[in-house]
KEDOKE-355462 format. One record per residue (C-alpha): x, z, y; residue in three letters. Coordinates in steps of 0.25 Angstrom, whole numbers, padded with zeros to 4 digits, always signed. Layout:
# KEDOKE-355462
XZYALA...
***
This chain:
# KEDOKE-355462
+0000-0001+0000UNK+0005-0004+0015UNK+0004+0000+0027UNK-0006-0014+0030UNK-0006-0011+0046UNK+0006-0009+0052UNK+0015-0021+0051UNK+0020-0034+0058UNK+0028-0045+0051UNK+0038-0045+0062UNK+0042-0032+0062UNK+0058-0031+0055UNK+0054-0020+0045UNK+0051-0021+0031UNK+0045-0008+0025UNK+0047-0005+0011UNK+0042+0005+0002UNK+0055+0009-0004UNK+0059+0016+0010UNK+0067+0003+0013UNK+0065-0004+0028UNK+0070-0019+0028UNK+0074-0022+0043UNK+0075-0035+0048UNK+0088-0036+0057UNK+0082-0050+0064UNK+0068-0044+0068UNK+0068-0042+0084UNK+0063-0027+0081UNK+0074-0025+0072UNK+0081-0015+0080UNK+0070-0009+0084UNK+0063-0006+0072UNK+0077-0002+0065UNK+0080+0008+0078UNK+0066+0014+0073UNK+0069+0013+0058UNK+0084+0020+0058UNK+0078+0035+0062UNK+0071+0036+0048UNK+0078+0026+0040UNK+0091+0024+0034UNK+0099+0010+0034UNK+0102+0006+0021UNK+0108-0010+0022UNK+0110-0019+0034UNK+0114-0034+0030UNK+0110-0045+0040UNK+0095-0045+0040UNK+0088-0034+0035UNK+0091-0020+0036UNK+0086-0009+0024UNK+0082+0004+0028UNK+0080+0015+0019UNK+0069+0027+0022UNK+0076+0037+0016UNK+0072+0051+0014UNK+0084+0057+0022UNK+0081+0045+0033UNK+0066+0050+0034UNK+0071+0066+0036UNK+0080+0063+0045UNK+0071+0055+0054UNK+0061+0068+0053UNK+0070+0078+0055UNK+0073+0070+0067UNK+0059+0071+0072UNK+0053+0057+0066UNK+0040+0058+0057UNK+0036+0050+0047UNK+0025+0043+0056UNK+0037+0040+0066UNK+0043+0034+0055UNK+0032+0024+0049UNK+0028+0021+0062UNK+0043+0014+0062UNK+0040+0008+0050UNK+0027+0001+0052UNK+0031-0004+0067UNK+0043-0012+0063UNK+0037-0015+0048UNK+0036-0030+0044UNK+0026-0026+0034UNK+0017-0015+0029UNK+0023-0002+0026UNK+0022+0002+0012UNK+0012+0014+0014UNK+0020+0022+0003UNK+0031+0021+0012UNK+0023+0028+0023UNK+0018+0039+0014UNK+0033+0041+0008UNK+0040+0041+0022UNK+0029+0053+0026UNK+0031+0062+0015UNK+0047+0060+0017UNK+0047+0062+0030UNK+0039+0074+0028UNK+0046+0081+0017UNK+0055+0084+0030UNK+0053+0099+0032UNK+0042+0102+0022UNK+0051+0112+0017UNK+0058+0120+0029UNK+0069+0132+0028UNK+0066+0143+0038UNK+0072+0158+0039UNK+0068+0169+0032UNK+0073+0181+0038UNK+0088+0183+0032UNK+0086+0169+0024UNK+0079+0158+0022UNK+0064+0151+0019UNK+0062+0137+0013UNK+0048+0136+0017UNK+0038+0124+0012UNK+0025+0124+0015UNK+0020+0114+0004UNK+0019+0125-0007UNK+0018+0114-0019UNK+0032+0109-0014UNK+0039+0120-0012UNK+0036+0124-0027UNK+0041+0110-0029UNK+0054+0111-0023UNK+0056+0126-0027UNK+0057+0120-0042UNK+0067+0110-0038UNK+0081+0112-0044UNK+0089+0108-0032UNK+0081+0120-0023UNK+0077+0130-0034UNK+0092+0137-0032UNK+0091+0138-0017UNK+0076+0146-0017UNK+0076+0160-0015UNK+0064+0170-0016UNK+0050+0163-0015UNK+0045+0169-0002UNK+0029+0163-0005UNK+0022+0150-0006UNK+0030+0143+0004UNK+0044+0148+0005UNK+0058+0151-0003UNK+0067+0161+0003UNK+0080+0153+0002UNK+0094+0159+0004UNK+0103+0155+0018UNK+0115+0152+0010UNK+0105+0140+0004UNK+0100+0134+0016UNK+0109+0121+0015UNK+0107+0119+0002UNK+0094+0121+0000UNK+0091+0110+0009UNK+0100+0101+0002UNK+0091+0103-0010UNK+0080+0100-0002UNK+0083+0088+0004UNK+0088+0082-0011UNK+0074+0086-0015UNK+0068+0079-0004UNK+0063+0090+0004UNK+0072+0092+0015UNK+0068+0106+0021UNK+0068+0106+0037UNK+0077+0119+0038UNK+0072+0130+0049UNK+0079+0142+0045UNK+0087+0142+0058UNK+0101+0146+0061UNK+0112+0156+0065UNK+0114+0156+0081UNK+0129+0157+0080UNK+0138+0163+0088UNK+0135+0159+0104UNK+0145+0149+0111UNK+0142+0146+0125UNK+0144+0133+0128UNK+0140+0121+0140UNK+0142+0108+0141UNK+0149+0102+0153UNK+0142+0094+0163UNK+0157+0089+0166UNK+0169+0088+0157UNK+0182+0094+0154UNK+0188+0082+0159UNK+0180+0081+0170UNK+0170+0070+0166UNK+0154+0072+0168UNK+0147+0075+0155UNK+0131+0076+0149UNK+0127+0075+0135UNK+0119+0062+0134UNK+0104+0064+0132UNK+0105+0059+0117UNK+0114+0070+0115UNK+0109+0080+0122UNK+0095+0076+0111UNK+0103+0077+0101UNK+0107+0092+0104UNK+0094+0098+0107UNK+0088+0089+0094UNK+0098+0098+0086UNK+0098+0110+0093UNK+0082+0109+0096UNK+0083+0121+0106UNK+0088+0130+0095UNK+0076+0129+0085UNK+0078+0129+0070UNK+0073+0115+0069UNK+0086+0112+0078UNK+0100+0117+0073UNK+0104+0107+0062UNK+0104+0091+0061UNK+0112+0081+0062UNK+0112+0072+0077UNK+0115+0056+0074UNK+0124+0048+0085UNK+0133+0036+0086UNK+0147+0039+0087UNK+0150+0039+0102UNK+0138+0046+0106UNK+0143+0058+0106UNK+0138+0066+0094UNK+0150+0077+0100UNK+0142+0079+0113UNK+0129+0081+0105UNK+0138+0092+0097UNK+0141+0098+0110UNK+0126+0099+0116UNK+0122+0105+0102UNK+0133+0114+0105UNK+0130+0118+0119UNK+0114+0120+0116UNK+0118+0131+0105UNK+0128+0138+0112UNK+0135+0142+0099UNK+0149+0142+0091UNK+0150+0127+0085UNK+0158+0122+0073UNK+0159+0106+0074UNK+0163+0099+0063UNK+0169+0085+0063UNK+0178+0075+0056UNK+0192+0076+0061UNK+0203+0081+0070UNK+0201+0072+0079UNK+0186+0075+0080UNK+0187+0088+0080UNK+0195+0087+0093UNK+0186+0078+0100UNK+0177+0089+0099UNK+0183+0099+0104UNK+0186+0091+0115UNK+0173+0086+0119UNK+0168+0101+0117UNK+0178+0104+0128UNK+0177+0094+0136UNK+0161+0096+0136UNK+0159+0109+0136UNK+0163+0121+0142UNK+0170+0127+0129UNK+0185+0129+0130UNK+0195+0126+0121UNK+0195+0141+0114UNK+0180+0138+0110UNK+0183+0126+0104UNK+0191+0126+0092UNK+0197+0115+0082UNK+0197+0119+0066UNK+0204+0107+0059UNK+0216+0106+0050UNK+0224+0105+0062UNK+0219+0119+0069UNK+0209+0129+0063UNK+0202+0139+0074UNK+0188+0141+0074UNK+0181+0145+0089UNK+0166+0145+0093UNK+0167+0131+0094UNK+0177+0124+0082UNK+0177+0110+0078UNK+0181+0107+0064UNK+0184+0095+0054UNK+0178+0093+0042UNK+0192+0091+0034UNK+0196+0103+0037UNK+0183+0110+0032UNK+0182+0102+0021UNK+0198+0106+0018UNK+0202+0113+0006UNK+0216+0115-0001UNK+0211+0114-0014UNK+0197+0108-0019UNK+0195+0118-0028UNK+0194+0129-0017UNK+0183+0130-0006UNK+0184+0123+0009UNK+0192+0135+0016UNK+0188+0129+0029UNK+0173+0132+0027UNK+0173+0146+0034UNK+0175+0139+0047UNK+0159+0140+0046UNK+0158+0153+0045UNK+0170+0158+0054UNK+0161+0156+0065UNK+0146+0158+0069UNK+0143+0143+0072UNK+0129+0142+0078UNK+0132+0127+0075UNK+0141+0117+0068UNK+0142+0104+0072UNK+0145+0093+0061UNK+0153+0080+0068UNK+0150+0067+0059UNK+0140+0075+0049UNK+0140+0062+0040UNK+0153+0064+0036UNK+0152+0078+0034UNK+0161+0082+0021UNK+0152+0086+0009UNK+0159+0101+0007UNK+0154+0103+0022UNK+0141+0102+0017UNK+0142+0114+0009UNK+0145+0123+0018UNK+0135+0118+0028UNK+0124+0120+0017UNK+0128+0135+0020UNK+0128+0135+0034UNK+0114+0130+0038UNK+0112+0143+0047UNK+0123+0135+0058UNK+0117+0126+0064UNK+0122+0111+0062UNK+0124+0099+0069UNK+0129+0085+0064UNK+0133+0074+0072UNK+0133+0059+0066UNK+0132+0044+0068UNK+0126+0041+0056UNK+0120+0052+0044UNK+0125+0040+0033UNK+0135+0050+0023UNK+0143+0040+0016UNK+0142+0051+0004UNK+0127+0051+0005UNK+0124+0066+0009UNK+0116+0063+0021UNK+0106+0074+0014UNK+0117+0083+0016UNK+0118+0083+0030UNK+0103+0083+0030UNK+0102+0095+0025UNK+0113+0104+0029UNK+0116+0098+0042UNK+0104+0094+0047UNK+0094+0082+0049UNK+0097+0069+0059UNK+0090+0076+0072UNK+0096+0066+0082UNK+0099+0050+0081UNK+0100+0040+0091UNK+0102+0026+0088UNK+0115+0020+0092UNK+0110+0007+0099UNK+0101+0017+0106UNK+0115+0024+0113UNK+0120+0012+0113UNK+0110+0006+0123UNK+0112+0019+0132UNK+0125+0017+0133UNK+0130+0030+0126UNK+0137+0022+0115UNK+0145+0009+0117UNK+0137-0005+0113UNK+0143-0009+0098UNK+0143-0022+0092UNK+0148-0022+0077UNK+0155-0034+0070UNK+0161-0035+0057UNK+0171-0046+0055UNK+0172-0053+0041UNK+0185-0058+0036UNK+0191-0063+0023UNK+0201-0057+0014UNK+0213-0064+0013UNK+0216-0074+0001UNK+0228-0063-0004UNK+0219-0051-0005UNK+0205-0057-0012UNK+0211-0057-0025UNK+0216-0041-0024UNK+0202-0039-0018UNK+0196-0046-0030UNK+0203-0038-0040UNK+0203-0025-0033UNK+0195-0012-0037UNK+0181-0011-0030UNK+0187-0001-0020UNK+0201-0006-0019UNK+0192-0020-0013UNK+0185-0013-0002UNK+0200-0010+0004UNK+0206-0022+0000UNK+0196-0028+0009UNK+0196-0017+0021UNK+0212-0018+0021UNK+0210-0035+0023UNK+0223-0039+0032UNK+0214-0049+0037UNK+0208-0038+0046UNK+0220-0035+0054UNK+0218-0050+0060UNK+0206-0047+0064UNK+0211-0034+0070UNK+0220-0041+0078UNK+0209-0053+0081UNK+0198-0042+0087UNK+0209-0034+0094UNK+0213-0047+0101UNK+0199-0051+0104UNK+0198-0036+0110UNK+0210-0036+0117UNK+0205-0025+0129UNK+0197-0018+0121UNK+0199-0004+0115UNK+0200-0005+0100UNK+0199+0003+0085UNK+0203-0001+0073UNK+0199+0008+0063UNK+0199+0006+0047UNK+0199+0013+0034UNK+0213+0010+0028UNK+0228+0015+0032UNK+0236+0001+0028UNK+0227-0006+0035UNK+0226+0003+0046UNK+0241+0003+0047UNK+0243-0012+0046UNK+0234-0013+0058UNK+0242-0004+0065UNK+0256-0010+0063UNK+0250-0025+0066UNK+0243-0020+0078UNK+0250-0009+0084UNK+0239+0001+0086UNK+0239+0014+0083UNK+0234+0020+0071UNK+0226+0033+0070UNK+0225+0038+0053UNK+0222+0050+0048UNK+0237+0052+0047UNK+0238+0051+0061UNK+0241+0065+0067UNK+0230+0070+0077UNK+0238+0071+0090UNK+0243+0056+0087UNK+0228+0054+0085UNK+0222+0059+0099UNK+0234+0053+0106UNK+0229+0040+0101UNK+0214+0043+0104UNK+0217+0048+0118UNK+0226+0035+0121UNK+0215+0025+0116UNK+0204+0035+0125UNK+0213+0030+0137UNK+0217+0018+0134UNK+0231+0020+0133UNK+0229+0012+0119UNK+0218+0002+0115UNK+0220+0000+0101UNK+0219+0011+0090UNK+0219+0010+0073UNK+0211+0021+0068UNK+0210+0024+0052UNK+0195+0031+0047UNK+0201+0041+0056UNK+0194+0033+0067UNK+0182+0036+0061UNK+0176+0049+0066UNK+0175+0056+0079UNK+0184+0051+0090UNK+0182+0048+0102UNK+0188+0034+0107UNK+0177+0030+0118UNK+0184+0017+0123UNK+0185+0010+0108UNK+0179-0003+0110UNK+0182-0011+0099UNK+0182-0004+0084UNK+0188-0014+0073UNK+0186-0008+0059UNK+0194-0014+0050UNK+0190-0007+0037UNK+0179+0006+0033UNK+0175+0014+0022UNK+0166+0009+0013UNK+0155+0003+0022UNK+0153+0018+0028UNK+0142+0018+0038UNK+0147+0032+0042UNK+0162+0027+0045UNK+0154+0015+0053UNK+0148+0024+0063UNK+0161+0031+0065UNK+0169+0020+0068UNK+0157+0013+0076UNK+0158+0026+0086UNK+0171+0024+0088UNK+0169+0013+0098UNK+0153+0017+0102UNK+0156+0025+0113UNK+0154+0020+0128UNK+0164+0013+0134UNK+0169+0015+0147UNK+0164+0002+0152UNK+0152+0001+0145UNK+0158-0010+0133UNK+0152-0012+0121UNK+0161-0010+0108UNK+0161-0019+0095UNK+0166-0014+0080UNK+0172-0023+0071UNK+0173-0021+0057UNK+0184-0029+0048UNK+0178-0033+0034UNK+0182-0041+0022UNK+0173-0052+0019UNK+0169-0053+0004UNK+0173-0040+0000UNK+0169-0027-0003UNK+0170-0023+0014UNK+0162-0032+0016UNK+0151-0026+0007UNK+0153-0010+0014UNK+0153-0017+0027UNK+0141-0021+0025UNK+0136-0007+0024UNK+0142-0002+0035UNK+0135-0012+0044UNK+0123-0003+0041UNK+0128+0008+0051UNK+0129-0003+0061UNK+0116-0007+0057UNK+0108+0006+0058UNK+0116+0009+0072UNK+0107-0004+0077UNK+0121-0012+0079UNK+0124-0026+0077UNK+0134-0031+0068UNK+0140-0044+0067UNK+0150-0051+0057UNK+0161-0061+0062UNK+0170-0068+0054UNK+0184-0063+0055UNK+0190-0076+0054UNK+0183-0083+0067UNK+0190-0070+0074UNK+0202-0075+0068UNK+0202-0088+0072UNK+0201-0085+0085UNK+0187-0083+0090UNK+0186-0076+0104UNK+0178-0062+0105UNK+0168-0068+0111UNK+0165-0077+0100UNK+0166-0067+0091UNK+0154-0060+0098UNK+0145-0070+0098UNK+0148-0072+0082UNK+0143-0058+0083UNK+0132-0058+0090UNK+0126-0070+0083UNK+0129-0063+0069UNK
***
């Protein structure tokens, strides 16, 4: 049975009963429909003409947590559907969305209480083996007592069963920390929190209500997620632990906090492989938290979670949160938790744990919306395809699957393309980024450009980053250490010579390196070099999905044409045509 009243054959969506939604890219209403669909659907495939989205349980529950109702979602599907929307799907959406919050966790004296107004449902859940071990005494027909230590693992179990709990049990207050955002930075520049940054912090905090205090903010790289964290700290006025991806990111957080708030150097401490101090605000790396001398022992640095009365824990780049940190996060559910990320996609598939333990998505702004307002730079993305040299084709043909990818990624023909792209963009600030050190060292020798890898000491890294920011050097080669939390606002061109097996999260980070607004309002360009007719091309299609999700056009050009001497304007015209 179908909804025969709401459809238009000229619309771009084909909504199917198996929860997939096909979107016609060439339809005039494509962009409008995609932007309306994206808040409650996950992109699965993005070939040239038809994109496939899925209405997964998690995408529906994240949308519900962010304030969308089932009716809101159904209105979108009906508005943009080419054919009648299957009635069974409309019923299923309503039923799935309604599951979020049917089970609630609330405070019960010194303990917690699991509450469900639906008595038969509570009986069914109580008989689930995954749940039984965490249920305490039966309080009445609608509730069970819960030990506070089970708060995290109980929520993990509930989401796997299909009934995500709404956590209203509240939080420990944490130690007070007066903190105010400056209107003029320490560097003497005017500063204000942008509207969307303020909105994101407000939605997370929710005025101190139990419905706030845990959740994830999704914003593009370059949109100022650090500022959202600082705004949340200023709202809460509490001692804060910040966890991030690298020492470079730690130093950037500390630099931003000191520049934009009235906190002093003694208030903001670093806890990393280099320095281990703990203060009212402490910024630590995931690496140090998960370091242990012996794999048979526990993680010695997890003690940081108990060494101060934290009022807020910020998880930067939450999609990269290491698995062991989920375990300790499950044990500290009484602390307020803020996740910051550019994408909810995790390569290990543990998005459900982020939802359960950090919190659901609370705020999301499409990249293109911020681009249209000038908060992030306009960007175009081009895939440059190049053939594998004849002398490597036989080696590629007989190699194991994993080695095939590396041969394609390290294709020496890419070096000529990098040099050609640099000639075409001679006046631009260019980052070259890749996965394989042998390839990057070869480019470093050939082009005489500084190279930063994991082995580069932090003083040298900071010196080179500083010179790039000041315009003293206009070229940098980065290994995958350049993926995360590096503030290089004047990078205009990014050339990706190799990537990690089609990682969407990596694509988000790398694109983010060039999305910070340029002083002259100039747009940015992302080139990714891919070897034709190889496994690398297969993974490139997967990575392309992320760019499609964000609404970026994705042009494809032939590397041979570039090397044949086509001008930049000709290349750009070809990109637009594609």
